[in-house]
N, C-alpha and C positions, 0 to 999 in steps of 0.2 A: 425691688422693681415696682414702679407705680402702675396700677391698672389703668387702661385706657378709659377715658370718660365716655359715658353712654351717649349715643347720638341724641341731640336735643331739638333739632329743627324739624318741624313738619311744614311742608310747603304745599299750598294750593295754587293751581294754575287753571285759569279760565280763558280759553281761546275764543275770541269774538271776531267779528268781521273786520273791525278797524284796529282794535288793540288787543293784546294779550295781557291779562291782569294777573299779577303774582302777589301772594301773601305768604309770609312766613311767620310762624309762632314759635317762640322759644319755650319749650315745655318746662324749663327750670325756673325762668323768671316771669313768664307770661308776656314778655316784650313782643310787640308785633311790628313787622316792617312790611311796606307795600311798595309796589312799583308797577309801571306800565311800560310795555314796549310795543312798537308797531307790529301788527300781525304780518305774517309772510304767506299770503294765500297760496302761492305755488308750492310751498312746502312748509306747512304750519309748524313742523317740528323745529325749524330753525329759530323762529320767534320764541317758541317755548323754551328752548335751551338757553337762548340769549337772556331771557327774563330770569330764569333760575340762577344763572351766573351773576346777574346784576343784583338779585336779592341777597345772595350769599355774600357778595362783596359789601353790600350796605349793612348786613347784620354782623359782619366780621367773622364769618364761618367758612368752612370748606366742605368738600364732598363727604369727608369722614364724619362731619357733624350732623348730617341729614338722616333722620329716622325714616322718612318716607315721603312720597309725593302723591297727591290726589289731583285728578285732572278732569275738567269739564270740557267736552269737545263738541264741535259742530260738524265733524266729519260725516257722520251718518246723515244728518239733516241736509247738509250741502250737497251730498251725493244724490239725494232724492230730488231736491228742488232745482239743482243746477245741472246735474249730469243727464245725459241722454240715456233714457231707459232702453237699452238694446242688449243683444247677446244674452237673452234671458229665456229660459224654457220652463215648461210646467208639465209634470206627469200626473195624470188623474186616473181615476177608475173609469172603465169603459161606460159610456153613457153620460159622462159629466164633462165632456169636452167644452161645452159652452158656459161653464160656470162663471167665467169672468164677463161674458157677454150679457148674461141674465142679470147678474149683480143683485141690486135691491131696487125696490120701487121708489124709494125716496129720491127727491131732487133737491138741489140747493135752494136756500131761502131766496125768495124773490122770483123763482121760476115755477112755483107751485101751480099757477093757473096759465102757464104759457104753453103754446103749442110748438114753439121753435127750439126748446132746449134739446140739445143733443148730448148723449152720454160722452164723457171724455174717452180718449183712446185707451184701449186696454193695456195693462202692463205687459202682456205677452200677446203678440199677434196670433190669430187662430192656428196658423200653420206650425207654430212652435208649441202648441198644446198637444201632447201625445197621450193616447189612451192605452191602458193596460188591463188585461183580464184579471178576474178575481173579485170576491165580494164578501164583506162582513155585514152583519146586521148591527143595529144600534146598541146591542148589548156586547158586541165584540165577537159574537159567534161566527164561525166561518161558514158561509153559504156556498162559496166556490173557491177553490184554491188559487193562489196567485199564479198567473200565467207568466212564468219566468222568460219564456221566449219573447213575449211581447215587450217585456222590460228591456231585454238585450237589444231588440230592434229599435226601441226609443233611444237608448243610449248611443247606439251607432248613428242614428239620425242626427242627434245633437252634435256628435263628434264630427260628422261629415260637414255640418253647416257652421262649425266653429262656435257653438253656443256654450259659453264658458260658465254660466251660473244657472243652476237648475233647482227648482223647487219641487218637492214630492208632496202631494196632498191626496191621499187615498181616502175613500169614504169610510167614515167611522174609525179612523186610526186613533182617535182619542180614547176609544174604548178598548182597542187591541192594536198595538203597534207592530205586530209580527210581520204583516205584509209590507208595511212601509220600510221597516228596517232591512228586510231581505231585499227589497227593491233597491235600496241604497247600496247594499253590498254588490249587487250585480252591476249597477251603474259605475261604481268605483272600479270594478274589474275591467269593464269595457272602455271606460273613459276616465282614467285616473287624474287627468289634468283639470277636470271640471270641479267647480265649487258647488257643494250640495247643502241644501237646507231641508230638514224634515219637519213636517207640520206637527208630528207627534212630539218633537223636541221643542219647537218654537212655540206652539200654542196647542196643547193637548185639550182642546175644548171644542164643543159642537158649534155649528154654524159654518158650513163649508166655505161660503164666499169669504167671510172675514178671515177664516183660517188660511185659505189659499193666498189672499192678498198679503197677509202678515208674513207668511212663509216666503213669498216671492220678494217682498221688500227686504227681508233678512238676507236672502240669497244674493240680492243685488248689491247691498252695502258691504257684504262680508269681505270681498277682495279689497275694497277701499280701506276698511278698518284694519285688515291684516297689513296692508302696505304702509299705512300711516303709523301703526304701532311699531313696526319694524324700523321705520325711519327714526322715530323717537328714540328707540333703544340704541340705534347706531349713533345718534347725535349726542346722547347723554354722557358718553365717555365714562369718567370715573363714577358716575351716578347710576350706571346701567344695571347694577346689581341691587340697588335699593328697591324696597317695595313700591310699586307703581300701580295706583288704583285709578279706576275710571268711574265717573259719575254715571248712574243710570237714571232713566226717566222716572222711576218709581220713588226716587229720593234716597237711594242708598248707593254705596260704592261697591265695586267688584274688582277682582283681579283681572289682569289682562287675559289670562287663560280663559276665564269665564266669559269675558266680553267677546273674544274672538269666536267662541262657540255660538254666541247668540247676540250679534251686534245690534239688532233691532232694539234691544233694551236701552241703547244710548241715544235714541232718536231726539230726545229733548234734554240732553245731558246738561248743557250750560244753564238754561233757564230753570231747571229743577234745582240746581245748586243755589241760585239766587233766592228761590222761594224758601229753601231750608235756612239760609242765612237770615232771611227776613223774619222767619218764625222765632229765631233766637233773639233778634232785636226787639220784636214785638213783646216778648215776655219780659225782657229787661226794662223796656220803656213803659210797661204797664198798659199797653194797648193790644189786648189779645185778639180783637176783631179789626181786621184791616184789609185793604186791597193793596197789593204790591204793584209798583209801576217801575219796570226795569227798561229804561230807554238807553239804547246803545247807539251805535253808528248807523245801523240799517233798519232796526225795528224796535217796537216796544212790546214787552211781554208783561201780561197781567195775570195775577193769581189772587184768588179769594182765600183768606186765612181766617178761621174762626176757632176761638179757644187756643190761639197760638199754634194751630196745626193747619197746614195747607190741605185743601181738598184733594183726594186721590180718585181717579177714574180708571176704569179698565177698558174704556172704549173711546179712543180719540182718533186723531188723524195727523198725518204729516203731509202738508200740502193737500193734494187731492186724494191721498191714499188712506183708507180706513185701516187702522191697525189696532188690534186688541192686545195691549200689554198694559200692565199696571203703570200709570204715569200720573205725576202731579198735574192737576187740572189747570192748564195754562192756555190763555188766549194770546195770540200774536197778531199785531197789526203792523202795517208797513209805515210806521212813523218813527223815525230815529233822527239823530243829529245830521246824518248824511242824506235824508230824504229830500228828493228834488222837487222844487216848485215849478209848475208848468201850466200851460194854458190848454184846456180841452178844445175839441173841435167846435164845441158850442160857445167858446169864448169865456169859459169859467176858470177861475184860478183853482188849481188842485195842488195838493202836497202829498207826495208819495203815491203808491208804494215803491216806485222805482228809486234806487239809492245810488249815490256816488261811491259807496263802499269804501274799502281801505285804499284801493288804487283805482282812480286817481284821488278820491276824497273830495271834500267841499272845495269851492273855488278859492277860498282864502288859504288853503293849505299850500305848502311848497309843492309844486308840480300837481296842483289840484285840477279838478275838472272844469268844464266850461258851462255848467248850469248851476244856478243858485240853489242853495239848500237851507235847511232850518238853521244850521250852524252859521251860515253866512248872514241870515236875517238877525240872529241873536248878536252877532258881532257888530253889525251896522247899528243896532239899537243900543249898543254899549253894555249889554247884559253879561257878556263874557269878556275876559281880559284879552289883550292883544297878543298873548302867547299862552299856549296850553301846556299841560304836563310839566308844571313847575318851570315854565319858560323854555321847555325843550322844543316846542313847535311854534315858531313865529307865524302869526297870521297876517295876511295882506288885506286890510280893510278896504283899500281902494279898489281892489279887484272884485271884492264882494259887492261894493256899491255899483260898479259898472255892470255886473251881472244882473242885479236887481233892477237897475235903471233900464236895461235892455228889455227885461220882462215887462216893466211898467209901460213901455211904449206899445205893447201889444194889447193893452187894456184901455177901455175908455175912461175918461174922467180926469186925466192929467194928474195921476197920483204921484206923490213924492216918493223918493226911495224909502224914507222912513215909514210912510203910510203903508206902502206895499209890504215892507218887511214886517210891520206890525200885523198886517192881514195874514201873512204866511204863518206867523206864530199863532194867531187866533184860530186858523183852520186846523193847525196841528193840535192845539189844545182841545178843540171840539172833537177831533178824531179820537183822542184818548178818552175824553169824557164820555162820548157815546159808547165806546167799547166797554167802559166800566158800567154804564147804565144797563147794557145788555147782560152782563154777567151778575148783576145785582137785582135790579128792578124786575127783569124778566124772570127771575127765579123767586120773586116774592120777597126780596131783601131790600130794605131801605138803606141806601148808601149814606144817609145823614147820620146813621148810628155807627159808622165805620171811620177809621182814620185811613189816610193814604200814605203808604211808605214808599218813598221815592229813592231810587238808586240808579246805577249806570252813569256813565260819563255825561250823558245828555239829559238825565231826568230832572235833577233839582233846579235847573234853570227855569223850568216852566211849571213844575208840578204844583206849586202853591196857587197858581192861577187855576189849574184844573180842580183843586180842592174847592175853590170858591164857586166854580161853575156848578158843582154838584152839591154844595152845602155840606161838605164833609166836616167832621169835627176837628181834624188836625191833619197837618202834613208833617211826616217824620222823615228826617234825613240822617241816616246812620253815619258814624265815622267812616271815612274812606268809601264814600258811596260808589265810586267807580270800580271798587274792588270787592264789593259785597259778595258777588257770586264766587270769587276765589276764596273769600273767607268762609262761605257756606260749605265749601268742599272739605273744610277741616272740622265741620260741626255735624257730620252725618256718619251713620253707622254703615258697616258692611251689610249687604242685603241680598237675599236670594228668594225668588218667588216660585211657587209650585202650585199646580192646579189640576183638577180632574173633573170631568163631567159625569154626573150620575143623577139623572132626574128622578125625584121621588115626590109623590103627592102626599099631602099632609095625612091622609087617611091610611097610607101604606108605608109609613116610615120604617126603615130597617136600621135601628140604632146600632146593631152589631156591625152592619155594613159601613155605616158612617164612621164608627170607631176604627175599622180596618183601613178606610181611606185616609183618615187623618193620621193614623199611625205611619202609613207608608209615606205620606207627604212629609211628615215631620222627620222621618229618617232620612229622606232625600235632602232636606234642607240642612240638617245637622251635618251630614257627611260632606256636603258641598262646602260648608264653612270650615269644617275641620281640614279639608284638603287645602284650603287657602291659608291654613296656619292659625285659625282662630282657636283660642283656648276654650274648651267646653264650658268653663265657668263663666265665660263672657257671652254665651249664646242665649238669645231669647227667642221664643217661638210665639207667633201670633196666628190664631185661627180666624178665618173668615169664610163667608158663604155668600153665594149669589142666590137671591130668593125673589120670587115673584108671586103675584096672585094667579091662581089657576085660570088660564085663558089669556093671560098677558103674553106678549112676545118678547119683552125685555125685562131684565132683572135689576135689582138694587143690591149692591154689595154691603154687607153688614159684618161687624166684628162678632165672632162667635165666642161664647163663654169658654173659659178653660175648665179644667177639672174633669170629672167623670162624665161620660156621654150617656146620660140617663134621661128620664122624662123631664127632669128639671132643666137639663141642657136644652131640650127641644122647646120647652115653653119659653125660656129666656131668649132663645134665638128668634122665635116667631114674634115675640113682643118687641124685640129690637128691630125687626123688619117693619112692623107696623109703624113704629116711631120714626124710622128712617124714611119710609114712604111719605108719611105726613110732613116731615121736615123738608123733603125734596119737592113734593108736588102739592102740598097744602091740604091733603085729605088722606084717609085710609079706609079700609074695609074691615077693620077688626071686628070679629064676631059675625060678619056677614058674608065673608068669602074665604074659602080655603086657600092655602098657599102651596107652592111647590118649591122644593129645594132643587137647584140646578147644578151649580158648581161648588165644589169644596176646595178651599184655597188655604195655603199655609205660607207665611213669610217668615224666614229665618233672619235674625239680626245678630251681627257680631258687634257688641257694644264697644265704643271707643271713648276716650277721655276728651270731652269737648273743650275747646279753648275758652278761657274766661275773658271778660271785657272789664279791665280794671277801671276804677273810678278816677276821674281827673284829679290831679293835685290842685289844691287851692292856690290861687294867685292873688296877691294883695292888691295890686294895682288894677284899675279898670282898664280893660283892653282899649288901646288907642286905635283910631282909624289909621289904616296904613296908606289910604289915598282917598281922593274924592274924584268921581268920574261922572260925566253927564250920562244919564240913563233915560231912554225914551219910554215913558209910561203916560197913559191917559192923554195921548195926543201931543205931547211936548217933551223936551229934554229937561231933566231936573238934576242939579248937582246932588249926587248920591254918595253917602259914605261907603267905603269899601273896607271890609274887615278880613283879617287873616284868621282862619279857623284855628290854627295851631296855638294861638294865644288866648282864645276865649275861655273864660273861667266858668266853672259850674255855677248856675244861678244867674248868669248874666242875661239881661233882656235888652233887645233893641227893637225899635219901631220901624216899620216900612215907610218909604222905600229904603232898602239897604241891600247890599250884596256881600256874601261871605264866600271867600275864595280859599281853595286848598288844592293840593296836588291831585289832579285827575278829575276835578268837578267844580262847579260853581253853583251856589244856592242864591236865588233871587227872592227877596221878601218884598211884596207889593204893597202899595198904599192900602190902609185899612187892615193891615195884618201886623202881628208882632211875633218875635222869635225868642224862645227861651232855650238855654243850654242846660240839659239835665246833668245829674252827677256823673254819668258815664260819657259825657261829651256828645250825646245825641241831640240834634237840633229838632225842636218841636215848634212848628209854625201854626198859629191859630188865628182865625179872624177875630178882630175886635168885637166886643159885645154888640155894638151898634150894627156893624157889618153883618154879624151872625143873624141878628133879628131881621134885617132886610132880606137875607137869603131865605130864611125860614118863612 
């Protein structure tokens, strides 16, 4: 009797606003297959399963051949940005009812000197913030016992008003979670239908405001995530028993069981996968320092990568909500292929952030919208083909022209359709370039020393122009750029993060206490990964710490050395902090100012086998142009060669203007630029020497 073959396909699924991208890798041969299907916003699980079935058909496999699936999802983000924040309650310690009202003193950029800025609405209206008796001090010692009757009263109040999601954030629960966990037991007894999130589980860290908001956001998105993952499970059919992992914002995957317990960790799931995939490409292409530009249908995500590693932050935001979770440092702007061009009240042309989305989509799409978008402008200029996704979506150029012409009538100057379309693209390019300037120059980083890695379905059509605007050294377009986020899902490890707050001044460090904290956190991380089936031999533990100068209000996270926790450990940790502070802010106080250790952090990784990117096979013949199409550049149409990326040979070079087409994306090379194909099929666009000298 012949033994059954081991499952060989690993599948990555990235659900976006317009398309769901799927990548499969055959672990036995390294062969890779990619596809795109239209997203199904009303039930994203339908598009996900449709794409998985399509990719298995293309790869010649069945459900039995699938080893596992990894998924990047926008469910949590969309719930926060699009859902109405209601039916949400908060339980706090007596005396802290106005914690959301007080918030922080900071105001958004641009409003610092304004008298008319008004704080946004609170996540929870004041009448749904309930106080309970009991008090701990900052060391976790009990000052007053928990008033259980007041907890029961709060639970009954929420049940009476139909408040379905409740956050518990009691003072100093990061130091002692006994009060908060007992309160949760009481609420569950009184109101078992409610969804609960505990701050001691979501964010066991000091700073009550950020801890409360993060806990509330987690409570709000939890029902959405539970419902979505159940839909996916129901739709997967014969695949429902396969390992199904979900991407976290921190750059690792976790099991659905872990994600449902703390769904806030998936707030930037899809963009994080793209950043991790970019890091793999950066290392292969030999450009360890770069800015990633992921332009999809609704937005552009940007990430700074140094040393082939993306920056990680522990303090970010999702929309207007400050959340403190480990996340890849990603900036998002409202410039995507579906971003709408419009006229402001002052009569100025604007592009985005409003988007046509997946439904109805750009004007040129079948059943598209009624307002011109970036995609419509690129179509009118001849820069993208008359059909997308390998011919699967036919585009209506005449409808795009009519939409842009109608917009031109609202502007002075009798602009032609092509001139206005070119203006739309230029504004979009500057939107992206200015966002890159903010994340580089404002941090003391010269973007001219970095490359630009462009992906997403809408990225490569414009990113070579963005490269020129900033004088960057190269523009890199990976294979299957529209599916890089899905590829990234197959290149990341399992990850779990654990943290505890224990503030220690440099003059009173308790090394034994630090050792005990790290030991407890490491045990939690290892046990979490083992519960998810990770073999202990594949588990790696990384220590970190949040450190600041005494008197500062914010910390810098640094990697802590491994090994014994002795004086050498402390010296190395403090030296690492001085270096990180100097790198981040341009200065340090080494030898002049004492430091404080604030948070101790441990990340556990379950190491996986990453997919490889094979080299292209040599092709003897020079790739022929597959067509010539008029492309509008520099104020006129030029007959421009069109190439099929699938037949480009390693080492091949072409001069701009030129267009390279492939399934899912189009790369435009502009005049004054040339494109080289590297051994792995990565496209590298550089300005010509003369052009580079002009920029510099």
